[in-house]
Every structure is written in structure tokens, then in C-alpha cells.
N, C-alpha and C positions, 0 to 999 in steps of 0.2 A: 537609417537605424537598422540596428541588427535583429533578427527575428529566426526562429527555427526550434527543432524539435531536440528535447534534452532527456536521454534516458537514465534512470536513478537504477544502478544495477546493485547487486550483492548478495550475501547469504541472508538466510531467514533471520528477521528480529535484529538487524544491525541499525536500524533507525531510518529507513527511506521514507516512511509514511510521515514520521514526526518531521523529517526535513522538508519534505514536500509542503506540508502544511504551513510551517513557519516561513519557508519562501513566498508561498501564496498569501500568508497573512490572514489565512481563512482555513477551517478544516474541511477538506475535501475525503480525504483517505482516513479510514478508521485505523486505531492504533490500539495495541496490547501488548503485554509482556509475553504473550502466546507467539511461538514461531508460526509463520506461515499465515498470518491474520490476513495479509492481502492474497487474494485469490484472482482477482482480474487485472487487466490493464487499466489504471486510473490515470485520466490525463486531467492536469490542472494546468490553468493558462495565466501567466503572470505579465502584463502589460505594464510597462514604465515608458519613461521619459527617454530610455536606453533603447527601447525595442519591445520584444514580446518573446518570452521564453515559454515553449510549450512542455511543460514537465510529464514524464510518463513514469509513474510508479507500478513497479512489478512485483508479482511474486517472488520470494526468496530464491534464488538457485541452490539446488542441492542435489545430492545423490541418490536419495531415494525415489526410484520410480517403480517400485512394486505394484502400487495402484493406479489406476486410470486417472484418479485425481491429481496424483503426484506428477505423472507424465504429462497432463494439462498445465499445470503449474510451470513447470519447467520449459514446455513449448511457448507457453505464453512469455516468459521473461526473454529467451532468446530471440523470438520473432521480433521483439520490442527494439532490437538492435538493428533491424532494416529500416532504413528510411529516417534514422535519427542523424543530428550534425554533431552533437557532443555526448559524450558519456560521463557521468559521475560515478565513480565506483566507490561504495561505501564499504569500509570495513570496520569491525567492531574492536577498540581499544588498540593494544599495540602488540598483538600477535598474529601471526598468519595461520590461517587453518588450511588442511590439506585440500579443501577443495577450491580456496582462493587460486591454487595453480591453476586449476581448470578452468575458472571463470576467466584468469589472465589469458589463457590460449584463445579463448573465444573473442575477448577483447581485441587481442593482437590480429586475429583474423579479419575483424570489422574495419581495421585501417582508419579509424576516427580519433578525433582528440579526445584525450581520456584524461579526465580530473582524478587523482586518488583522494580521496577525502577520509581521513582518519578520526571516525566518529567517538564520542564518549571521552575526551581528552581531559574533561572536568575531572575525571575519576582518578588520572594520573596524577601522582604526587611529585614524582621525579620528571622535571619538564627536560633536563638533559636526556633521558629516555626517548623522548620524542625526535630529537634531533638525532640520536642514534639510530631509531629506527626508520626515519627517513633516509638516512645515508645507506642504511641496507638495502632500503627498497629501491633505491637509485641504482645499486649495484645489481640487483636482482633482476629488476624490470626498467625498461627505458623511460620512465615518466618523466615528463618535463613539466608536469602541474601535480604538485603537491600541497594539500593544505590541513592543517588540524583544526576539527571543529567539535561543537558539541550541539547537536540540533535540539536537544532539550534545553539548554541553556542560552542558545543562540549565540553560542562563540564563535566570532569570525564568519558568520554568515554572510554579511553585507560583503566581506571580501571575496567569498565564494560566488556570490551573486554578480559581482563585477566582472570576476573572471569568466563565468558562463558566458555573459554578454559580449565580452571581448572575442570570445572564440565563436560565438555565432556568426552566421553568414550575413552580409547586408541584404536586406529584403524588405518587401512590405509586411503589414500584418497578415498574418494567417487566419486569425480569428477575429471576430468584432472586439473592440477593445473593452467591451462590458463583459464578456462571456468569460466565465471561470472554469469551466469543465465541459465536456462532450457527454456526459452522462445525464439522464433524465432524473428528475425527483424520485421516481419510482425505484430505481436503481439504488440510489442513494439511501431512500429509506430502508430497503432491506439490509443494505450494508450497516447502518446505525444499529438496527435490531440485533445484526450478529456482533456488533462489537459490544453492546449492552450484554449480551448472553455471555461474551467472553469476559468481560470483566467482572460478572456477578458469580459465575461459575468457577473461574479460575482454573484449579488443575483438576477439577472434576467434569471441564466441558469436553464432550465427546468431540475427538477430531472430524468423526464422521456427522457432522452437523452443517446444515446451509439453510437459507431463507428464502422463500418464495413468496412474491407478493401476487395474491390470487386476484384482488381487486383492488384499482385505486382510482377514487373519483372525488370530484370537488362538486358540492351542492350548499347553496345558501350559507357561502363564506366557511364552511366546514370541509376539511378534506377527511374522506374516510378511507381507511386502509385496512384491508384484510389480509393478513400474512399467515403462512404455515411453515412451521420450523420443522424441517426433516430431519430425523435420525434415523439409525439402522436397526435399533433393537428397543423392545420394550423396556428395558433397564435403562436405557439412555432417556426414553421418554419420561419416565419416572423423576430422573434427576433434573431434568429440565423444567418439568411442572413444580416439582417441590412438594414439601408437606402443605397439605389442604391449599395448593395452588400458590403457595406464597411466593416461590421463587419466579414464577411466569408473572405473576402479578407486579413484582419490583420491576423486572425486565421491562415489562409494557410502559411502566410508569416512566422509567429511564429514557426509553427509546421515543416516547410521545415528548417528552420535554425537547430532547435535541431535534426531534423532526419540526416541532413548531417553530424553534428558533432557526431552522433552516429555510422553511418556506415562508415563514412570517404569518401564518394564521393557525386557527385552532385545528387539531387533528383529533379525530375518534380512531383509535387503534385497536383491531380484534386480534387476538393471535391463537393459533391453534398448534399443536404439537401432534405430527403424523410419525409413522414408522413407513420406510420405503427399504426393505432390506437389500443390503449390497449396492447402494446407488453410487457410492464413491469408487467403485470397481466396475462400473458399468457405462461403457461409452454413450449408448443410447440414453440413458438414464441422466447423464451429465449434461448433454445436448439439451434434454428437456428442461433441465433445471437452469439452463443459462449459461452454462460453460462452453461457450462456443465463440468467444472474441478472439 
């Protein structure tokens, strides 16, 4: 059998998390239309008859390194390339972005098999444009493996998965066959809460927002979760709480439902919103909030 590590790389909001969830046939990585939703390296394990692919979802690679949080996200994405066997490089649609050139240089230095996956092709009406784009890509970069996909519509995902397993080395299982991630439930609960905040708040969502699980305990068949939503300014706190606490209540209901589905039992969820001024540009604060993987 073929087993190994697969890095999912690309700019922010190109569909890496959606792709990993569909390849795993289970939701591990949170998704939203908001760029940079993924902030940590998320590992998802897919064991099949062909072998075991250990997918590593990463934060989107981008140029903005003004804040400590942005620098952390780029470091996380780049260090993921170390120790992997195959790289799946996702791009959005049929257009190159200036930072795609910088990403390519990093991938070229890695010296690993790269699959260029052109995502969201379901939105392209002119299918000949896909062929022209691939011809241009082959001319610009020495890609051996190119494939058009739609992570959302699941187009060509079986072909992509087959190609990934072909490129993985022969090896025994890396993780137990029933394991699907290396992240604990506590971490996944925090991510679900952040996803619901992202979906409920939309454009109002403060970028400087994170979730910390203060307590996570199971008693008498109920999992009790006490979580703090950290923002940087009092005005952001008001946005998250909403009028008469309605927004926070909706977020809590949404998150509790998904966490119960994830862990398979009743959940009591308590949320607080607190202000920690300048946390996203403070290395020590980032470490205390779990940005250290």
C-alpha cells in the first residue's frame, strides 16, 4: 500500500479546507467565504484500500506580514512543506495571481511531486479555456500533474485522490486506520465556534478574533465547554455580542449543534466575549492563545 503526507497549499480562500473535508468524507477543517479562515495546520487522515493519505490543510499563503498573526500563518504554511511526500497546489479559477509566482518558487525549492489543482471549474462556462490555461501552465511551470476540480461540487475528486495515492511512497500505515485527525476535540470545538462566528457575522467579523477553550470537561454523559471569544477593541465586542445578546446566542446554538454532531453526545456550551488589546500583533499573546504549532 502507499502511505504518506500530502500538503494542501495555496493562497487564502481557494478552497483547501473544502477539498480536504470532501476527500476525508468528513468535516475536519472549518470553512467560510472569509479569507484566512484556516489559522492552524489541520491534519486529516484518509485510510482506504489503496493506503493512507495524511492531508495537511494549511493557512493561505499571502504577502501581508505586517502583524505577528500574519507572519505566524505564513510560517505555518511554509513549514508544512517540510516532511511531506506530495503537494497539492490549489489555485482559484483560471487566473494567476502575482503571489502564485512566489508560491511556485517555494514549491520548486521543495523538490517534491506537485499536483496543480485548478479549483472552481464548475464556474467556467468555456471549457476550452481550461485547456488553454493548462497549456499556459505547462509552458510557465514544469508541471507533470494538472487536474481541473470543483471541491464544492466534488468534480474530479476521485481522479485527484487516485493520483495522490499513485504518487505516495510504498509504506505501512502511519496512523491507526480508524483515526481521522491528530487534533483533540477541545481544539475542534474552538474551531467550530470560530466558524459559526465567521458565518453569522460575515463582513462584520473582526479579523482580530480568536476562540480559547477555558474549560472542557465531561460529566454524566454531558460535555461542558466554557469558551472565551477574544477581540481587540470594545466596539468589536459589541458586534460579537449583538443587540441584547442575540448574535452571541445564535452563534452558541449553531456551534453546540455541530459539536454535538462531532462528539456524539449532549453539549453544554457557555460563551464569553473579552477584550485583549493588540493580541494579534503580540508574539507572547499569540503563544498563550495556542498559536504555537
